[in-house]
N, CA, C and O atoms as a GROMACS GRO file, in nm:
protein
  228
    1MET      N    1   0.832  -0.572  -1.327
    1MET     CA    2   0.727  -0.576  -1.268
    1MET      C    3   0.672  -0.460  -1.220
    1MET      O    4   0.768  -0.384  -1.236
    2ILE      N    5   0.599  -0.403  -1.181
    2ILE     CA    6   0.482  -0.273  -1.243
    2ILE      C    7   0.576  -0.252  -1.076
    2ILE      O    8   0.695  -0.275  -1.099
    3GLU      N    9   0.566  -0.236  -1.005
    3GLU     CA   10   0.673  -0.168  -0.878
    3GLU      C   11   0.698  -0.124  -0.911
    3GLU      O   12   0.645  -0.014  -0.904
    4ASP      N   13   0.844  -0.144  -1.017
    4ASP     CA   14   0.940  -0.100  -1.038
    4ASP      C   15   0.919   0.008  -1.089
    4ASP      O   16   1.011   0.088  -1.102
    5ASP      N   17   0.778   0.038  -1.134
    5ASP     CA   18   0.846   0.152  -1.230
    5ASP      C   19   0.808   0.346  -1.146
    5ASP      O   20   0.839   0.455  -1.192
    6GLY      N   21   0.740   0.313  -1.026
    6GLY     CA   22   0.737   0.372  -0.961
    6GLY      C   23   0.561   0.417  -0.953
    6GLY      O   24   0.518   0.522  -0.906
    7ILE      N   25   0.482   0.312  -1.010
    7ILE     CA   26   0.324   0.354  -1.028
    7ILE      C   27   0.266   0.308  -0.898
    7ILE      O   28   0.201   0.383  -0.826
    8PHE      N   29   0.292   0.186  -0.872
    8PHE     CA   30   0.242   0.121  -0.803
    8PHE      C   31   0.342   0.090  -0.645
    8PHE      O   32   0.449   0.141  -0.613
    9MET      N   33   0.271   0.004  -0.580
    9MET     CA   34   0.371  -0.009  -0.479
    9MET      C   35   0.300  -0.151  -0.376
    9MET      O   36   0.182  -0.132  -0.351
   10SER      N   37   0.345  -0.257  -0.330
   10SER     CA   38   0.329  -0.324  -0.303
   10SER      C   39   0.306  -0.326  -0.145
   10SER      O   40   0.354  -0.244  -0.066
   11PRO      N   41   0.225  -0.435  -0.115
   11PRO     CA   42   0.182  -0.449   0.038
   11PRO      C   43   0.321  -0.432   0.153
   11PRO      O   44   0.323  -0.361   0.253
   12LYS      N   45   0.450  -0.534   0.093
   12LYS     CA   46   0.536  -0.513   0.179
   12LYS      C   47   0.606  -0.367   0.127
   12LYS      O   48   0.675  -0.325   0.219
   13GLN      N   49   0.608  -0.339   0.089
   13GLN     CA   50   0.676  -0.215   0.046
   13GLN      C   51   0.624  -0.072   0.138
   13GLN      O   52   0.689   0.025   0.175
   14VAL      N   53   0.498  -0.102   0.156
   14VAL     CA   54   0.396   0.007   0.240
   14VAL      C   55   0.416   0.011   0.366
   14VAL      O   56   0.426   0.102   0.449
   15GLN      N   57   0.422  -0.170   0.372
   15GLN     CA   58   0.451  -0.223   0.524
   15GLN      C   59   0.630  -0.154   0.592
   15GLN      O   60   0.645  -0.126   0.711
   16GLN      N   61   0.771  -0.136   0.462
   16GLN     CA   62   0.874  -0.068   0.534
   16GLN      C   63   0.819   0.017   0.509
   16GLN      O   64   0.798   0.005   0.630
   17MET      N   65   0.749   0.128   0.465
   17MET     CA   66   0.786   0.263   0.452
   17MET      C   67   0.740   0.298   0.576
   17MET      O   68   0.809   0.382   0.634
   18PHE      N   69   0.630   0.251   0.641
   18PHE     CA   70   0.551   0.323   0.787
   18PHE      C   71   0.576   0.214   0.914
   18PHE      O   72   0.515   0.213   1.021
   19LYS      N   73   0.698   0.111   0.864
   19LYS     CA   74   0.717   0.060   0.977
   19LYS      C   75   0.621  -0.026   1.040
   19LYS      O   76   0.638  -0.058   1.158
   20ILE      N   77   0.523  -0.065   0.974
   20ILE     CA   78   0.464  -0.142   1.079
   20ILE      C   79   0.472  -0.328   0.993
   20ILE      O   80   0.549  -0.365   0.904
   21SER      N   81   0.361  -0.408   1.066
   21SER     CA   82   0.363  -0.523   1.013
   21SER      C   83   0.255  -0.595   0.916
   21SER      O   84   0.144  -0.542   0.912
   22LYS      N   85   0.267  -0.660   0.871
   22LYS     CA   86   0.150  -0.751   0.825
   22LYS      C   87  -0.007  -0.728   0.844
   22LYS      O   88  -0.100  -0.692   0.772
   23PRO      N   89   0.014  -0.771   0.998
   23PRO     CA   90  -0.149  -0.765   1.027
   23PRO      C   91  -0.198  -0.617   1.088
   23PRO      O   92  -0.280  -0.600   1.178
   24THR      N   93  -0.145  -0.542   1.034
   24THR     CA   94  -0.129  -0.410   1.146
   24THR      C   95  -0.212  -0.294   0.996
   24THR      O   96  -0.294  -0.202   0.993
   25GLU      N   97  -0.130  -0.372   0.892
   25GLU     CA   98  -0.108  -0.330   0.728
   25GLU      C   99  -0.300  -0.364   0.689
   25GLU      O  100  -0.399  -0.297   0.657
   26LEU      N  101  -0.255  -0.550   0.724
   26LEU     CA  102  -0.405  -0.577   0.693
   26LEU      C  103  -0.551  -0.516   0.754
   26LEU      O  104  -0.654  -0.510   0.686
   27ALA      N  105  -0.544  -0.479   0.870
   27ALA     CA  106  -0.653  -0.406   1.012
   27ALA      C  107  -0.651  -0.208   0.908
   27ALA      O  108  -0.759  -0.152   0.897
   28TRP      N  109  -0.523  -0.139   0.850
   28TRP     CA  110  -0.512  -0.098   0.834
   28TRP      C  111  -0.593  -0.055   0.663
   28TRP      O  112  -0.618   0.059   0.624
   29ARG      N  113  -0.613  -0.159   0.602
   29ARG     CA  114  -0.675  -0.162   0.512
   29ARG      C  115  -0.834  -0.235   0.531
   29ARG      O  116  -0.916  -0.261   0.443
   30LYS      N  117  -0.839  -0.249   0.626
   30LYS     CA  118  -0.995  -0.344   0.702
   30LYS      C  119  -1.080  -0.134   0.696
   30LYS      O  120  -1.169  -0.067   0.643
   31ASN      N  121  -0.960  -0.125   0.799
   31ASN     CA  122  -1.005   0.053   0.829
   31ASN      C  123  -1.061   0.159   0.792
   31ASN      O  124  -1.130   0.235   0.859
   32ARG      N  125  -1.022   0.169   0.646
   32ARG     CA  126  -0.989   0.257   0.546
   32ARG      C  127  -0.868   0.356   0.621
   32ARG      O  128  -0.842   0.459   0.560
   33THR      N  129  -0.817   0.338   0.709
   33THR     CA  130  -0.673   0.403   0.689
   33THR      C  131  -0.604   0.386   0.606
   33THR      O  132  -0.522   0.479   0.603
   34LEU      N  133  -0.577   0.269   0.480
   34LEU     CA  134  -0.509   0.346   0.376
   34LEU      C  135  -0.566   0.337   0.306
   34LEU      O  136  -0.680   0.302   0.338
   35PRO      N  137  -0.536   0.363   0.131
   35PRO     CA  138  -0.666   0.386   0.062
   35PRO      C  139  -0.663   0.232   0.033
   35PRO      O  140  -0.582   0.154   0.084
   36LYS      N  141  -0.804   0.185  -0.092
   36LYS     CA  142  -0.834   0.099  -0.115
   36LYS      C  143  -0.757   0.065  -0.217
   36LYS      O  144  -0.735   0.152  -0.302
   37PRO      N  145  -0.686  -0.096  -0.236
   37PRO     CA  146  -0.580  -0.101  -0.330
   37PRO      C  147  -0.637  -0.191  -0.428
   37PRO      O  148  -0.686  -0.301  -0.402
   38LEU      N  149  -0.626  -0.140  -0.537
   38LEU     CA  150  -0.615  -0.260  -0.658
   38LEU      C  151  -0.531  -0.388  -0.654
   38LEU      O  152  -0.416  -0.416  -0.621
   39VAL      N  153  -0.654  -0.463  -0.707
   39VAL     CA  154  -0.582  -0.600  -0.736
   39VAL      C  155  -0.555  -0.680  -0.848
   39VAL      O  156  -0.657  -0.748  -0.859
   40MET      N  157  -0.499  -0.702  -0.913
   40MET     CA  158  -0.470  -0.770  -0.996
   40MET      C  159  -0.423  -0.901  -1.012
   40MET      O  160  -0.308  -0.936  -0.986
   41GLY      N  161  -0.535  -0.992  -1.064
   41GLY     CA  162  -0.508  -1.140  -1.055
   41GLY      C  163  -0.536  -1.152  -0.904
   41GLY      O  164  -0.643  -1.134  -0.846
   42ARG      N  165  -0.386  -1.195  -0.843
   42ARG     CA  166  -0.416  -1.256  -0.700
   42ARG      C  167  -0.327  -1.150  -0.631
   42ARG      O  168  -0.329  -1.134  -0.509
   43ARG      N  169  -0.231  -1.063  -0.735
   43ARG     CA  170  -0.153  -0.956  -0.607
   43ARG      C  171  -0.266  -0.803  -0.539
   43ARG      O  172  -0.378  -0.757  -0.518
   44VAL      N  173  -0.148  -0.790  -0.534
   44VAL     CA  174  -0.247  -0.693  -0.459
   44VAL      C  175  -0.133  -0.545  -0.479
   44VAL      O  176  -0.011  -0.550  -0.470
   45TYR      N  177  -0.198  -0.451  -0.501
   45TYR     CA  178  -0.115  -0.277  -0.498
   45TYR      C  179  -0.153  -0.212  -0.483
   45TYR      O  180  -0.269  -0.210  -0.524
   46TYR      N  181  -0.104  -0.087  -0.410
   46TYR     CA  182  -0.136   0.033  -0.385
   46TYR      C  183  -0.118   0.164  -0.478
   46TYR      O  184  -0.109   0.098  -0.582
   47LYS      N  185  -0.110   0.251  -0.507
   47LYS     CA  186  -0.129   0.352  -0.588
   47LYS      C  187  -0.032   0.458  -0.481
   47LYS      O  188  -0.086   0.497  -0.377
   48SER      N  189   0.098   0.499  -0.508
   48SER     CA  190   0.202   0.539  -0.512
   48SER      C  191   0.184   0.673  -0.456
   48SER      O  192   0.239   0.703  -0.351
   49LYS      N  193   0.102   0.763  -0.528
   49LYS     CA  194   0.038   0.871  -0.493
   49LYS      C  195  -0.004   0.906  -0.390
   49LYS      O  196   0.029   1.003  -0.322
   50GLU      N  197  -0.153   0.754  -0.352
   50GLU     CA  198  -0.216   0.792  -0.267
   50GLU      C  199  -0.154   0.772  -0.142
   50GLU      O  200  -0.198   0.849  -0.057
   51ILE      N  201  -0.028   0.661  -0.085
   51ILE     CA  202   0.027   0.629  -0.017
   51ILE      C  203   0.130   0.752   0.040
   51ILE      O  204   0.176   0.763   0.154
   52THR      N  205   0.151   0.840  -0.079
   52THR     CA  206   0.244   0.952  -0.028
   52THR      C  207   0.175   1.037   0.015
   52THR      O  208   0.218   1.092   0.116
   53ASN      N  209   0.046   1.081  -0.036
   53ASN     CA  210  -0.058   1.156   0.025
   53ASN      C  211  -0.063   1.149   0.180
   53ASN      O  212  -0.076   1.244   0.258
   54ILE      N  213  -0.049   0.992   0.213
   54ILE     CA  214  -0.111   0.991   0.359
   54ILE      C  215   0.006   1.062   0.454
   54ILE      O  216  -0.025   1.154   0.530
   55THR      N  217   0.148   1.010   0.445
   55THR     CA  218   0.225   1.054   0.428
   55THR      C  219   0.250   1.190   0.503
   55THR      O  220   0.304   1.217   0.610
   56LEU      N  221   0.188   1.268   0.399
   56LEU     CA  222   0.203   1.408   0.406
   56LEU      C  223   0.096   1.518   0.458
   56LEU      O  224   0.117   1.639   0.461
   57LYS      N  225  -0.020   1.453   0.496
   57LYS     CA  226  -0.118   1.506   0.607
   57LYS      C  227  -0.039   1.482   0.742
   57LYS      O  228  -0.089   1.514   0.849
   0.00000   0.00000   0.00000
């Protein structure tokens, strides 16, 4: 799996990290609170470095 190597995070992992629900994650994506995700086929991933940069701010 792609997210196992630590480069990418799935939306579910982001939800667990920030302790938010799926509708909140979608709203944050729409409001650009979260970085632009990568879409590979039908799957959505976030770069883990970009997500960790959000938590450091």
